[in-house]
C-alpha positions in Angstrom: -94.9 -24.2 112.3 -92.1 -23.2 109.8 -92.3 -24.3 106.2 -88.5 -23.9 105.8 -87.0 -27.1 104.4 -84.8 -29.2 106.7 -81.2 -28.9 105.6 -79.6 -32.3 105.0 -76.8 -33.3 107.2 -73.4 -32.7 105.5 -71.7 -35.9 104.6 -68.2 -35.9 106.1 -65.5 -38.3 105.2 -63.2 -38.5 108.2 -59.6 -38.7 107.2 -57.9 -41.1 109.7 -54.3 -40.3 109.7 -51.6 -43.1 109.8 -50.1 -41.8 113.1 -53.4 -41.6 114.7 -54.3 -45.2 113.7 -51.0 -46.5 115.0 -50.6 -44.5 118.2 -53.8 -42.7 119.2 -57.1 -44.1 117.9 -59.0 -42.1 120.6 -58.3 -39.0 118.5 -60.4 -40.5 115.7 -63.3 -41.3 118.1 -63.1 -37.8 119.5 -63.2 -36.3 116.0 -66.2 -38.4 115.0 -68.0 -37.3 118.1 -67.4 -33.7 117.6 -68.5 -33.8 113.9 -71.6 -35.8 114.8 -72.4 -33.4 117.6 -72.2 -30.5 115.1 -74.8 -32.2 112.9 -72.6 -34.1 110.4 -73.1 -37.6 109.0 -69.6 -39.1 109.5 -68.1 -42.0 107.6 -64.6 -43.5 107.7 -63.9 -44.9 104.2 -62.1 -48.2 104.5 -60.3 -47.7 101.2 -58.4 -44.6 102.6 -54.6 -44.8 103.1 -51.7 -42.5 103.9 -52.0 -39.0 102.3 -48.5 -39.5 100.9 -46.8 -36.7 102.8 -43.7 -38.7 103.9 -42.9 -39.7 100.4 -43.5 -36.3 99.1 -41.3 -34.7 101.7 -38.5 -37.1 100.8 -38.7 -36.4 97.0 -40.6 -39.6 96.1 -43.4 -37.9 94.0 -44.4 -41.1 92.2 -45.3 -42.9 95.5 -47.0 -39.8 96.7 -49.0 -39.5 93.5 -50.1 -43.1 93.7 -51.3 -42.6 97.3 -53.0 -39.4 96.4 -55.1 -41.2 93.8 -56.3 -43.7 96.3 -57.4 -40.9 98.8 -59.1 -38.9 96.0 -61.1 -41.9 94.9 -62.0 -42.8 98.6 -63.2 -39.4 99.5 -64.6 -37.6 96.4 -68.1 -38.8 97.1 -68.4 -36.8 100.3 -69.4 -33.2 100.8 -66.3 -32.6 102.9 -63.1 -34.2 103.9 -62.1 -33.5 107.5 -59.0 -34.6 109.4 -57.5 -34.0 112.9 -54.2 -33.0 111.4 -53.1 -29.7 109.9 -50.2 -31.4 108.1 -52.2 -34.2 106.4 -55.0 -31.9 105.4 -52.5 -29.3 104.0 -51.0 -32.1 101.9 -54.5 -32.8 100.4 -55.5 -29.2 100.0 -52.2 -27.6 98.7 -50.0 -30.4 97.4 -52.4 -32.7 95.7 -53.3 -30.3 92.8 -49.5 -29.6 92.3 -48.8 -33.4 92.1 -51.2 -33.6 89.2 -50.3 -30.3 87.5 -49.5 -32.1 84.2 -52.4 -34.7 84.3 -55.6 -32.7 83.4 -58.2 -35.3 84.5 -56.5 -36.0 87.9 -55.7 -32.4 88.4 -59.4 -31.5 88.2 -60.3 -34.2 90.7 -57.5 -33.2 93.0 -58.6 -29.5 92.9 -62.2 -30.5 93.7 -61.1 -32.6 96.7 -58.8 -29.8 97.8 -61.6 -27.3 97.8 -63.6 -29.3 100.3 -60.8 -30.5 102.7 -60.5 -29.0 106.1 -58.6 -29.4 109.4 -61.1 -30.5 112.1 -61.2 -27.5 114.4 -61.4 -24.9 111.5 -64.2 -27.0 109.9 -66.2 -27.1 113.2 -65.9 -23.4 113.7 -65.6 -21.8 110.2 -67.9 -24.1 108.3 -70.4 -25.7 110.8 -70.5 -22.6 113.0 -69.8 -24.4 116.3 -69.0 -21.9 119.0 -69.1 -24.0 122.2 -68.7 -27.6 123.2 -70.2 -29.6 126.1 -67.1 -30.8 127.9 -65.3 -30.6 131.2 -61.5 -30.7 131.9 -60.1 -29.8 135.2 -56.7 -28.4 134.6 -54.6 -25.6 133.2 -53.5 -26.0 129.6 -51.1 -24.4 127.2 -51.4 -24.7 123.5 -48.8 -25.4 120.8 -49.5 -24.1 117.3 -48.2 -26.6 114.8 -46.5 -25.2 111.7 -48.7 -26.8 109.1 -52.0 -26.1 110.9 -51.1 -22.5 111.5 -49.3 -21.5 108.3 -51.0 -23.7 105.7 -54.6 -24.2 107.1 -55.0 -20.9 109.1 -55.6 -22.7 112.5 -55.0 -20.3 115.3 -58.1 -18.9 117.0 -60.5 -21.7 116.4 -59.1 -24.2 119.0 -58.7 -21.4 121.6 -62.4 -20.3 121.0 -63.7 -23.8 121.6 -61.3 -24.6 124.5 -62.6 -21.4 126.2 -66.0 -23.0 126.6 -64.7 -26.2 128.3 -65.8 -26.3 131.9 -63.0 -26.2 134.5 -60.3 -25.5 131.9 -58.0 -22.6 132.2 -55.7 -21.4 129.2 -52.3 -20.0 129.7 -50.4 -19.0 126.6 -46.7 -19.8 126.3 -44.1 -17.6 124.8 -43.4 -18.4 121.1 -46.4 -20.7 120.8 -46.2 -20.5 117.1 -42.5 -21.6 116.9 -41.7 -25.0 115.5 -41.3 -27.7 118.1 -38.6 -29.6 116.1 -40.6 -32.5 114.8 -41.0 -31.5 111.2 -41.7 -35.0 109.9 -38.4 -36.3 108.6 -36.5 -33.3 110.0 -36.4 -34.9 113.5 -34.7 -37.9 111.9 -32.2 -36.0 109.7 -31.3 -33.5 112.4 -31.9 -35.1 115.8 -29.7 -32.8 117.8 -31.4 -29.6 116.4 -34.8 -31.2 116.8 -34.1 -32.0 120.5 -33.0 -28.5 121.2 -36.1 -27.1 119.6 -38.3 -29.4 121.6 -36.5 -28.4 124.9 -37.0 -24.7 124.1 -40.7 -25.3 123.4 -41.2 -27.3 126.6 -39.3 -24.7 128.7 -41.8 -22.1 127.5 -44.7 -24.5 128.3 -43.3 -25.1 131.8 -43.0 -21.4 132.4 -46.8 -21.0 132.2 -47.3 -23.5 135.1 -49.7 -25.4 133.0 -50.3 -29.1 133.8 -51.4 -30.0 130.3 -50.1 -29.4 126.8 -52.5 -29.5 123.8 -52.2 -29.3 120.1 -53.7 -30.3 116.8 -51.0 -32.4 115.1 -50.2 -35.8 116.6 -46.7 -35.9 115.2 -45.7 -32.7 117.2 -47.5 -34.0 120.3 -45.6 -37.5 120.1 -42.4 -35.6 119.8 -43.1 -33.3 122.8 -44.6 -36.1 124.9 -41.6 -38.4 124.3 -39.2 -35.6 125.4 -41.4 -34.8 128.6 -41.4 -38.5 129.6 -37.6 -38.7 129.2 -37.2 -35.7 131.5 -39.7 -37.3 134.0 -42.1 -34.4 133.7 -45.7 -35.0 135.0 -47.2 -32.7 132.3 -50.0 -34.4 130.3 -50.2 -34.2 126.6 -53.5 -34.6 124.6 -54.8 -33.8 121.2 -57.2 -30.9 121.5 -60.0 -32.9 120.0 -59.8 -35.4 123.0 -60.4 -32.5 125.5 -63.2 -30.9 123.4 -65.0 -34.2 123.0 -64.7 -35.0 126.8 -62.5 -38.0 126.0 -59.3 -36.9 127.9 -60.0 -39.0 131.0 -57.6 -41.8 130.1 -53.7 -41.9 130.0 -52.2 -39.0 128.2 -49.7 -39.5 125.4 -46.6 -41.3 126.6 -48.4 -42.6 129.7 -48.9 -46.3 130.3 -52.4 -47.6 130.2 -53.7 -48.3 133.7 
């Protein structure tokens, strides 16, 4: 019998993004399942709110700062803050400390929260050491690397590593997988024609692989691409990667009507 002490389960605060809550709650359930399967104790603080990214991107730093304070207060008790979105978690990790650069006490709290904030799939692999999942998906997928996840949070190989362990799943990489899809938060509202062309280029590359499913790690990108696919009458399914990894991709994909 080993005398080694049992390590306590990490206390993880799940950051439930606004877009996820409004359009795809199943991503939250999938995230919680993956974290619990990895040995974490998961909580979803009721006091959490938007990370403040929309206001920050539009130049409203006062509103972003007020929201950031709420997030910091809601999550600073946890060992880690984890969210299924590279863009939201990049805001917490990289932008929060800058928002409070001239407010010493809040800057310290923002830096502490930033240091323990992670995107979901990078947390599972890089922190918790998860190398495989117990899931099945019968299909061929291609993967879109979102800008924030890739460039701000270093998410690249982690989702592919885990997807490679899903039974029945085949991965086919598209050309320019790391090129922006055209969503870009408010970019798609300010420049709709450019955004549409970028989405069409991305989807043409995806179609060239012959994949029947498109996956990614940021719901904004996926809604943008799924909407364009539905307008074109494409049968390609769109899921958040967490849904497939958790075995919860058996329902309608993004843009499909509930049956």
